[in-house]
C-alpha positions in Angstrom: -24.2 -35.4 39.2 -27.1 -37.4 37.7 -26.0 -39.7 35.0 -27.5 -38.9 31.6 -26.9 -39.8 28.0 -27.1 -36.2 26.9 -24.1 -35.0 24.8 -25.0 -31.3 24.4 -23.6 -28.8 26.9 -25.8 -27.6 29.7 -26.4 -24.1 28.3 -27.6 -25.4 25.0 -29.8 -28.0 26.6 -31.3 -25.4 28.9 -32.1 -23.1 26.0 -33.2 -26.1 23.9 -30.8 -25.2 21.1 -28.7 -27.5 19.0 -25.2 -27.9 20.3 -22.3 -28.4 17.9 -20.4 -30.3 20.7 -17.3 -28.1 20.3 -14.6 -28.4 22.8 -13.5 -26.9 25.2 -16.6 -24.7 24.4 -19.2 -25.0 21.8 -19.6 -22.2 19.3 -22.9 -20.9 20.8 -21.3 -20.5 24.2 -18.3 -18.8 22.7 -20.6 -16.3 20.9 -22.7 -15.7 24.1 -19.6 -15.6 26.3 -21.1 -18.0 28.8 -19.7 -21.0 30.6 -19.8 -24.2 28.7 -20.2 -27.4 30.7 -20.8 -30.9 29.5 -22.6 -33.5 31.6 -20.8 -36.2 29.5 -17.8 -36.1 27.3 -19.1 -35.2 23.8 -17.7 -38.3 22.1 -19.4 -37.3 18.8 -17.8 -33.9 18.8 -16.2 -33.1 15.4 -12.4 -33.0 15.3 -11.2 -29.4 14.9 -8.2 -28.5 12.8 -5.4 -27.1 14.8 -3.6 -24.1 13.2 -0.6 -22.6 14.9 -0.5 -18.8 14.9 2.7 -16.7 15.1 4.2 -16.4 18.5 2.9 -13.4 20.3 -0.1 -12.8 18.0 -2.8 -10.9 19.8 -6.4 -11.2 18.9 -9.7 -10.7 20.7 -10.6 -13.2 23.4 -12.5 -15.2 20.9 -10.5 -17.9 19.0 -10.6 -16.8 15.4 -10.7 -20.4 14.2 -13.6 -21.3 16.5 -16.0 -18.4 16.2 -16.5 -16.4 13.0 -19.4 -15.3 10.8 -21.1 -18.0 8.8 -20.3 -18.3 5.2 -21.5 -20.5 2.3 -18.1 -22.1 2.0 -17.2 -25.4 3.8 -15.7 -25.0 7.3 -12.3 -26.5 6.3 -12.1 -24.1 3.3 -12.9 -21.1 5.5 -10.3 -22.1 8.1 -7.7 -22.4 5.3 -8.5 -18.9 4.1 -8.3 -17.5 7.6 -4.9 -19.0 8.0 -3.8 -17.5 4.7 -5.1 -14.0 5.6 -3.4 -14.0 9.0 -0.1 -15.4 7.8 0.3 -14.0 4.3 -2.3 -11.5 3.1 -2.1 -9.2 6.1 1.6 -8.6 5.5 1.1 -8.1 1.8 -1.6 -5.5 2.6 0.7 -3.7 5.0 4.4 -4.4 4.4 5.2 -1.3 6.6 4.8 -3.5 9.7 5.9 -7.2 9.4 5.5 -7.9 13.2 2.5 -10.2 14.0 2.2 -8.4 17.4 1.6 -4.9 15.9 0.6 -5.3 12.2 -2.8 -3.4 12.2 -4.5 -6.0 10.0 -3.9 -8.6 12.7 -4.5 -6.5 15.9 -7.2 -4.2 14.6 -8.7 -5.3 11.3 -9.1 -9.0 12.1 -10.9 -8.6 15.5 -13.3 -6.3 13.7 -13.9 -8.8 10.9 -14.8 -11.5 13.5 -17.8 -9.4 14.5 -18.6 -8.0 11.1 -19.9 -10.5 8.5 -19.4 -8.1 5.6 -15.7 -7.3 6.5 -15.2 -11.0 7.2 -16.3 -12.0 3.7 -14.2 -9.2 2.1 -11.2 -10.4 4.0 -11.7 -14.0 3.0 -12.1 -12.9 -0.5 -8.6 -11.5 -0.7 -7.2 -14.8 0.5 -9.5 -16.7 -1.7 -8.3 -14.9 -4.9 -4.7 -15.7 -3.9 -5.5 -19.3 -3.5 -7.5 -19.6 -6.7 -4.9 -17.9 -8.8 -2.3 -20.3 -7.5 -4.6 -23.3 -8.3 -5.5 -21.9 -11.8 -8.9 -23.7 -11.6 -11.3 -20.7 -11.8 -12.8 -18.3 -9.3 -15.9 -20.1 -8.0 -15.4 -19.5 -4.3 -14.3 -15.9 -4.6 -17.3 -15.2 -6.8 -19.6 -16.6 -4.0 -17.7 -14.4 -1.4 -18.1 -11.4 -3.7 -21.8 -11.8 -4.1 -22.3 -12.3 -0.3 -19.9 -9.4 0.5 -22.0 -7.0 -1.6 -25.3 -8.2 -0.2 -24.1 -7.9 3.4 -22.7 -4.4 2.7 -25.9 -3.2 1.2 -27.7 -4.1 4.4 -25.2 -2.2 6.5 -25.3 0.9 4.3 -29.1 1.0 4.6 -28.7 1.4 8.4 -27.3 4.9 9.2 -25.6 3.6 12.4 -23.9 0.7 10.7 -23.0 2.6 7.6 -20.4 4.8 9.3 -18.6 2.0 11.1 -14.9 1.4 10.4 -15.7 -2.1 9.2 -18.1 -0.8 6.6 -15.6 1.7 5.2 -12.8 -0.9 5.3 -15.0 -3.3 3.4 -16.0 -0.8 0.7 -12.5 0.5 0.0 -11.1 -3.1 -0.2 -13.8 -3.9 -2.8 -12.8 -0.8 -4.7 -9.2 -2.1 -4.8 -10.3 -5.6 -5.9 -12.6 -4.3 -8.7 -9.8 -1.9 -9.9 -7.4 -4.7 -10.0 -9.8 -6.7 -12.1 -10.2 -3.9 -14.6 -13.8 -3.0 -13.4 -13.0 0.7 -13.1 -16.6 1.9 -13.2 -17.6 -0.4 -10.2 -14.4 0.6 -8.4 -15.1 4.3 -8.8 -18.6 3.7 -7.5 -17.1 2.2 -4.4 -14.8 5.1 -3.9 -17.7 7.6 -4.3 -19.6 5.5 -1.7 -16.8 5.5 0.9 -16.3 9.3 0.4 -19.9 9.8 1.4 -19.3 7.7 4.5 -16.3 9.7 5.4 -18.3 12.9 5.1 -20.9 11.5 7.5 -18.1 10.8 10.0 -17.0 14.5 9.8 -14.1 14.2 7.4 -11.0 12.2 6.9 -9.2 13.8 9.9 -12.1 12.9 12.1 -11.9 9.3 10.9 -8.2 9.3 11.6 -8.7 10.3 15.2 -10.7 7.1 16.0 -9.3 4.7 13.4 -5.9 5.6 11.8 -5.8 2.4 9.7 -9.2 3.1 8.1 -8.2 6.8 7.4 -4.9 5.8 5.9 -6.3 3.0 3.7 -9.3 5.1 2.5 -7.3 8.1 1.5 -4.4 6.1 -0.1 -6.5 3.5 -2.0 -8.9 6.1 -3.3 -6.0 8.1 -4.7 -4.6 5.1 -6.5 -8.0 4.0 -7.9 -9.0 7.5 -9.1 -5.6 8.7 -10.2 -5.9 11.9 -8.3 -6.6 13.0 -4.7 -10.1 12.5 -3.2 -9.4 14.4 0.0 -7.9 17.7 0.9 -4.9 18.2 3.2 -4.6 20.3 6.4 -2.4 23.4 6.2 1.3 23.3 7.3 0.2 24.0 10.9 -2.1 21.0 11.0 -5.4 23.0 10.8 -8.3 21.8 8.8 -10.4 18.7 8.1 -8.1 17.1 5.6 -5.2 14.7 5.7 -2.8 15.9 8.5 1.0 16.4 8.2 3.4 14.5 10.4 4.7 16.5 13.4 8.1 17.0 11.8 6.4 18.8 8.9 5.3 21.6 11.3 8.9 22.5 12.4 10.4 25.9 11.4 10.9 26.1 7.7 14.6 26.5 6.8 15.9 28.8 4.0 17.4 27.1 1.0 21.0 28.3 0.9 22.3 26.2 -2.0 21.6 26.3 -5.7 18.1 25.0 -5.3 17.1 28.4 -3.9 17.6 29.9 -7.3 15.3 27.4 -9.1 12.3 29.0 -10.7 9.7 27.0 -8.7 6.2 28.1 -7.6 5.8 28.5 -3.9 3.5 25.5 -3.2 6.1 23.1 -4.7 9.1 24.9 -3.3 7.5 24.7 0.2 7.0 21.0 -0.1 10.6 20.5 -1.3 12.1 22.6 1.4 10.1 20.9 4.2 10.9 17.4 2.9 14.6 18.2 2.9 14.3 19.4 6.5 12.3 16.3 7.5 14.8 14.0 5.8 17.8 15.7 7.4 16.3 15.3 10.9 15.5 11.6 10.1 19.2 10.9 9.7 19.7 11.4 13.5 16.2 10.3 14.6 14.8 7.8 12.0 11.0 7.6 12.0 9.0 4.3 11.6 7.6 3.1 8.3 4.1 4.2 9.3 5.3 7.7 9.8 6.9 7.6 6.3 3.6 6.4 4.9 1.8 9.3 6.6 4.4 11.7 5.2 4.1 10.3 1.7 0.3 10.4 1.8 0.3 14.1 2.9 3.0 15.3 0.5 1.6 13.4 -2.5 -1.9 14.7 -1.9 -0.6 18.3 -1.4 1.4 18.3 -4.6 -1.2 16.7 -6.8 -4.0 18.9 -5.4 -2.0 22.1 -6.3 -1.3 20.6 -9.7 -5.1 20.4 -10.3 -5.5 24.2 -9.7 -6.3 26.7 -12.4 -2.9 28.3 -12.2 -0.5 27.3 -15.0 2.9 26.5 -13.6 6.2 26.6 -15.3 7.7 23.4 -16.7 10.4 23.6 -14.1 7.8 23.6 -11.3 6.0 20.7 -12.9 9.2 18.7 -13.3 10.1 19.2 -9.6 6.4 18.4 -8.6 6.3 15.1 -10.4 9.8 14.2 -9.4 9.0 14.6 -5.7 5.7 12.6 -6.1 7.5 9.8 -7.8 10.4 9.8 -5.3 7.9 9.5 -2.4 6.2 6.6 -4.1 9.5 4.9 -4.6 10.9 5.2 -1.1 7.6 4.1 0.5 6.9 1.2 -1.8 3.5 -0.4 -2.5 1.1 -0.3 0.4 -2.4 -1.9 0.4 -2.1 -2.5 -3.3 0.1 -1.7 -6.3 0.6 1.9 -7.3 1.9 0.9 -10.8 -1.0 2.4 -12.8 -0.7 5.8 -11.2 3.2 5.7 -11.3 3.1 5.2 -15.1 0.8 8.2 -15.4 3.1 10.3 -13.3 6.2 9.2 -15.2 4.5 10.2 -18.5 3.8 13.7 -16.9 7.4 14.0 -15.8 8.8 13.2 -19.2 6.4 15.6 -21.0 7.4 18.5 -18.8 11.1 17.6 -19.0 10.8 17.6 -22.8 9.4 21.2 -22.6 12.1 22.3 -20.2 15.2 23.0 -22.3 17.4 25.4 -20.4 16.7 25.6 -16.6 18.5 22.5 -15.5 21.6 23.2 -17.5 22.5 25.5 -14.6 21.3 23.0 -12.1 23.0 19.7 -13.0 22.4 18.1 -9.6 18.6 18.5 -10.2 19.1 17.0 -13.7 20.8 13.9 -12.2 18.2 13.6 -9.5 15.3 13.7 -12.0 17.0 11.2 -14.2 17.5 8.9 -11.2 13.9 9.1 -10.2 12.7 8.6 -13.8 14.9 5.5 -14.2 13.5 3.7 -11.1 9.9 4.9 -11.7 9.9 3.7 -15.4 11.6 0.4 -14.8 8.6 -1.5 -16.2 8.0 0.8 -19.2 10.5 0.2 -22.0 9.9 3.4 -23.9 10.1 5.7 -20.9 13.1 3.8 -19.4 15.1 4.2 -22.6 14.4 7.9 -22.6 15.5 8.4 -19.0 18.5 6.2 -19.6 19.7 8.5 -22.3 19.1 11.5 -20.1 21.0 9.9 -17.2 23.9 9.0 -19.5 24.1 12.6 -20.8 24.0 14.0 -17.3 26.8 11.6 -16.2 28.9 12.7 -19.2 28.3 16.4 -18.5 29.3 16.2 -14.9 32.0 13.5 -15.6 30.5 11.2 -13.0 32.6 8.1 -12.8 30.9 6.0 -10.1 27.8 5.6 -8.0 29.4 7.5 -5.2 29.7 10.6 -7.5 26.1 10.2 -8.6 24.8 9.8 -5.0 26.5 13.0 -4.0 24.5 14.9 -6.7 21.3 13.2 -5.7 21.7 14.0 -2.0 22.1 17.7 -2.8 18.5 17.7 -4.0 16.3 15.2 -2.1 17.3 12.0 -0.5 16.2 9.9 2.5 18.7 7.4 3.8 17.1 4.0 4.4 18.3 0.4 4.5 17.1 -0.1 0.9 17.5 3.3 -0.6 20.8 2.7 -2.4 19.7 -0.7 -3.5 16.8 0.8 -5.3 18.7 3.4 -7.3 22.2 2.1 -7.7 21.7 -0.8 -10.1 20.4 1.5 -12.8 23.6 3.7 -12.7 26.1 0.9 -12.2 25.3 -0.3 -15.7 26.4 3.1 -17.1 29.7 3.0 -15.3 30.4 -0.7 -16.1 29.8 0.1 -19.7 32.1 3.2 -19.7 34.9 1.1 -18.3 34.3 -1.7 -20.8 34.1 -4.3 -18.0 31.1 -6.1 -19.5 30.8 -6.1 -23.3 27.1 -6.7 -23.4 26.3 -3.6 -21.4 27.3 -1.1 -24.1 24.5 1.5 -23.5 25.7 3.6 -26.4 23.8 1.4 -28.8 20.5 2.6 -30.1 18.7 -0.6 -29.2 17.8 -1.5 -25.6 20.8 -3.0 -23.9 20.4 -6.4 -22.3 21.7 -4.9 -19.1 18.8 -2.4 -19.0 16.3 -5.1 -19.8 17.7 -7.1 -16.9 17.3 -4.2 -14.6 13.7 -3.7 -15.6 12.9 -7.3 -14.9 14.3 -7.0 -11.3 12.1 -6.5 -8.3 12.7 -3.1 -6.7 16.1 -3.2 -5.0 17.0 -6.7 -6.1 20.7 -7.4 -7.0 21.5 -8.1 -10.7 21.1 -11.7 -11.7 17.6 -12.4 -10.3 14.8 -12.3 -12.7 11.2 -11.6 -11.8 8.8 -14.1 -13.2 6.0 -12.7 -15.4 3.6 -15.4 -14.4 0.7 -14.3 -12.2 1.1 -16.2 -9.0 -0.7 -14.2 -6.4 -4.0 -12.3 -5.8 -1.8 -9.3 -5.4 -1.4 -9.4 -9.2 -5.1 -9.2 -9.8 -6.0 -6.9 -6.9 -2.8 -5.1 -7.4 -1.3 -5.8 -3.9 2.4 -6.2 -3.3 
C-alpha cells in the first residue's frame, strides 16, 4: 500500500466528502452501508462515548449511538437522551413488557426512529422532558426538539406516501400525549384529529393493526385518553368489521349467567360484556394470558362500553352503574399504559357515583354487586378526597350489612361479580378494606373510620402508589416527564 498522510477513509476520499474519522467505521459509511477502510490510523478521530446496553437488546444492524438523524443539540446531549430513552422511557411508555429483548419500543419503535427524523426528535423529546424536569432549570432543549419535531412532521404529512407511515402516526399521537399533559388540550385534540385522518387513509384501525400492532394500540388508547371518549369503533363479537378487534378468548361460546347476576336489570350490551369478561377471566385462571393480551382486552371492552353509553338510548341507573364499574375495573387491573389515565378515571368515577346516587333499591337485593362497586370506587377514587370518602362510607355500609369481618370475606363477594386473579390484584384492593376491619377490631386507634372527618388511615391509602403496602408515602414533587406528559 502506498504511504500517504491522508486520514479520511477510502470511501470518503474517493467521493471527495468530509470524513468524521469515526471508528471502526465513519458515520457516512455506516449510513451508506459500505466498507470503511483507512489508509492510516485516524489519529485525530474524536473519542466516542461508550454506552452499555442491556444484555440481549436487539436493534437494527446500525449502532444507535453512531448513526442517527441530525439534531440541533450537541452530540453528547443527544447520546445521553438516547440512553435515557432506551433504558428508562421505553419501559415507562410500555410497562406491559419490561424485557429489553421484546419491549416494542426497543425492538420496533427505536429502529424506526433511527431512520425517521421526525420520530427520532419526538422520542428524544420525551427523554428530554424527563431530564429537564429533574434538573429544574427550564425547558430549553425540549422546546427546540418540539419546534423541529413539528416542522419535520409537516413535511412528512405533505407527502401522501410518508404521511401514512407508522413512524408518522407514532409521532403525531405522542405529540398529542405531550400537549395533553402540558394542558394544551386544543393542540392535543388537533393532533388526535390528524392521526384519525391518517388511520382512515390506511383503511381503518384494524388495517393498521395487521401491519403494526404497536401503532394501532397506541393510537386507539391514547386518543381515548386525550379526548375522554372513544375515537374508533369496535368489531362485533365475532371479530368482523374495521374497528378494534376482540381477543380470541372473547369469541368463545357465551355462557349463561346462573347466579344472582342473571337477575340484574341490565341492558343487553352491558350484560354481554360482563358475561364475556367473566368467561374470559375464568379461563385465564388455568391459562393466564400475557400483559399485552390484557391490554387488548381492556382496549376493546372499554371502547365497546363507552361507545354504547354514547348512544341515544337512555339506560337504567343499574345498567350505567355496571357499565362504569366495569370500565373502571379494567383500567385498574391494566394500569397506566403509554401515559396516565388519571383524567379520564376521575371523569368515570364521577359518572359512577352519580348513577349510584340515583340507584336506591336494585343493589339491596344484590349485595355482592354493592361490595364490588364499592371496591372499584375506592381504588379508582384514591386520589380524589371527596369521592373517596363517599365510596368509603358506601363500603363501610356494605360491610356492616353483610357482616364482613375480613378481607377474605370481602374478596369472596367481589369474585362473585368480576375478578381477574393476578400477582398484584389483591395488593391493589386489599389495603382499602383492611382499614375498615382494623378499625372495627380497635387494633389501631387512629383508624376510626366512623368519624365524619377523613381518617388519617384513608389519607395514607390515598397517598400510596397503586398496590403499595401501608407505610410508604408517594411524594407530591414532580420528578419525571411522566408527570407532565402523564406517563407512568
